[in-house]
C-alpha positions in Angstrom: 87.1 140.6 88.9 83.3 140.8 88.8 81.6 137.4 88.5 79.5 136.8 85.4 77.6 133.8 84.1 79.1 132.9 80.7 77.1 133.2 77.5 75.1 129.9 77.0 74.7 129.3 80.8 71.1 128.9 81.8 71.5 131.8 84.3 73.0 134.2 81.8 70.6 137.2 81.5 69.8 136.5 77.9 69.0 132.9 78.6 66.7 134.0 81.4 65.1 136.5 79.1 64.4 133.7 76.6 62.9 131.6 79.4 60.7 134.5 80.5 59.4 134.9 76.9 58.5 131.2 76.7 56.8 131.1 80.1 55.2 134.6 80.6 51.8 133.6 79.2 51.4 131.5 82.3 52.4 134.2 84.8 50.0 136.1 86.9 50.4 139.9 86.7 52.4 140.3 89.9 55.0 137.7 88.9 55.1 138.9 85.3 55.8 142.5 86.4 58.4 141.5 88.9 60.3 139.2 86.5 60.1 141.6 83.6 61.4 144.6 85.6 64.1 142.6 87.4 65.4 141.2 84.1 65.5 144.6 82.5 67.9 145.9 85.1 69.9 142.7 85.2 70.4 142.8 81.4 71.5 146.5 81.7 73.9 145.6 84.5 75.4 142.8 82.3 76.3 145.4 79.7 78.2 147.5 82.4 81.7 146.0 82.3 83.8 148.9 83.6 82.0 150.8 86.4 81.5 148.7 89.5 79.5 151.4 91.3 77.0 151.6 88.5 76.8 147.8 88.1 76.1 147.4 91.8 73.3 150.0 91.7 71.8 148.5 88.6 71.8 145.0 90.2 70.3 146.4 93.4 67.4 148.0 91.4 66.9 144.6 89.8 66.8 142.9 93.2 64.4 145.6 94.4 62.1 145.0 91.5 62.1 141.3 92.4 61.3 141.5 96.1 59.5 144.8 96.7 55.8 145.4 97.1 55.3 143.3 100.2 54.9 146.2 102.6 51.2 145.5 103.5 51.7 141.8 103.7 54.8 142.2 105.9 53.0 144.6 108.3 50.1 142.1 108.7 52.4 139.1 109.4 55.1 138.3 111.9 57.9 139.5 109.6 60.1 142.3 111.1 59.2 145.8 110.0 61.1 147.7 107.4 63.2 146.8 104.4 65.2 144.1 106.1 61.9 142.3 107.0 61.0 142.3 103.4 64.3 140.7 102.5 63.8 137.9 105.0 60.2 137.3 103.8 61.4 137.1 100.2 64.3 134.9 101.0 62.1 132.5 103.1 59.8 132.1 100.0 62.7 131.5 97.6 64.5 129.0 99.8 61.3 126.9 100.1 61.5 126.5 96.3 65.2 125.9 96.2 65.3 122.1 96.4 68.7 121.9 94.7 70.2 124.3 97.2 71.5 126.5 94.4 71.5 129.7 96.6 73.5 128.1 99.4 76.0 126.5 96.9 76.5 129.9 95.2 77.1 131.7 98.4 79.4 129.1 100.0 81.2 127.4 97.1 81.8 130.5 95.0 82.1 133.4 97.4 83.1 132.1 100.8 86.2 134.3 100.9 84.5 137.4 99.7 81.6 136.9 102.1 84.0 136.5 105.1 85.8 139.8 104.1 82.5 141.6 103.7 81.3 140.4 107.1 84.5 141.6 108.7 84.3 145.0 107.0 83.2 147.6 109.5 82.4 150.1 106.7 79.3 148.1 105.7 78.2 147.4 109.2 75.2 149.5 110.4 76.1 149.7 114.1 79.6 151.0 113.3 78.1 154.0 111.5 75.5 154.5 114.2 78.3 154.8 116.7 80.3 157.1 114.4 77.3 159.3 114.1 76.9 159.5 117.9 73.7 157.5 118.2 73.5 156.1 121.8 73.6 152.4 122.4 76.1 151.4 119.8 79.4 151.7 121.8 79.6 147.9 121.7 79.5 147.7 117.9 82.7 145.6 117.8 81.1 143.0 120.1 78.1 143.0 117.9 80.3 142.5 114.8 81.9 139.5 116.5 78.5 138.0 117.3 77.6 138.5 113.7 80.6 136.4 112.6 79.5 133.7 115.0 76.0 133.8 113.7 77.0 133.4 110.1 79.4 130.5 110.9 76.6 128.8 112.7 74.2 129.4 109.8 76.7 128.0 107.3 77.1 124.9 109.4 73.4 124.4 109.7 72.7 125.3 106.0 70.4 128.0 107.2 70.2 129.8 103.9 67.6 132.4 104.9 69.8 133.5 107.9 72.9 133.6 105.7 71.2 135.7 103.1 69.6 138.0 105.7 73.0 138.8 107.3 74.7 139.2 103.9 72.1 141.5 102.5 72.1 143.5 105.7 75.7 144.4 104.8 74.9 145.0 101.1 72.0 147.3 102.2 74.5 149.5 104.0 76.6 149.7 100.9 73.6 150.4 98.8 72.7 153.3 101.1 76.2 154.7 100.9 76.1 154.8 97.1 72.4 155.8 96.5 72.3 158.5 99.2 75.5 160.2 98.3 77.5 158.8 101.2 80.4 157.7 99.0 82.5 159.1 96.2 82.2 157.6 92.7 85.0 155.2 91.9 86.6 155.9 95.2 89.6 153.7 96.3 88.2 153.7 99.8 85.3 151.3 99.1 86.5 149.4 96.0 86.7 146.0 97.5 83.2 145.9 98.9 81.7 147.5 95.8 83.4 144.9 93.6 82.5 142.0 95.8 79.0 143.3 96.3 78.5 143.5 92.6 79.8 140.0 92.1 77.5 138.6 94.8 74.4 140.3 93.4 75.4 139.4 89.8 75.5 135.7 90.9 72.5 135.6 93.2 69.9 137.8 91.3 69.7 135.4 88.3 69.1 132.5 90.7 66.4 134.5 92.4 64.7 135.3 89.1 65.0 131.7 87.9 63.4 130.4 91.1 60.5 132.9 90.7 59.8 131.8 87.2 59.9 128.1 88.2 57.2 128.8 90.7 54.4 130.7 89.1 51.8 129.0 91.3 53.0 131.1 94.3 50.8 134.1 95.0 53.4 136.8 94.5 52.2 140.2 95.9 51.4 143.0 93.4 54.6 145.1 93.2 54.5 148.8 93.9 53.7 151.1 91.0 51.8 148.6 88.8 51.2 149.5 85.1 48.2 151.7 84.8 46.5 153.3 81.8 
């Protein structure tokens, strides 16, 4: 069953929308755009109660709206290149603002079993697919997968939330690519568990991300890609 915040909870999409309406006059344009766009996709995902594939994609677009647009900033810093580097930069920023450890608690207390299953699932592990596609250098994908399990267990013990999120979203990114780039069949039995659990994780974490962003309007959020123009 896909996780959802109950109506009346401060992290329910409609509660977040009300909060955004009450605070948006104090938002700089980059934050206003990010939050407005992310909430629009989150609210649409909330209305999707049957199709896990569609819900996952809608939630990923909302996540994309929240974090994207840091390409130039990432290239000029020590952050790794590419999309995964943007994730890590975004997560590092959010965790600094998360004094109540809401992200860690959501990951560990609510979804510990789902996360372990996801991290053990070779079908959302990038090196596995590289090996399947004949790319040299990935024959040891199973050893890499084992090292990943060790890394996440260490990160959980150390409460290294950025590392936890980076590893977790690395797997979700593979799932996203499978769906968005036509590498999976709609409503297929083959990937039901990871799609369902992925949608639950995103549905739980994205509202926290948006809430943390709104609580920290003083941060200089980069201008997102495709700003509104006349």
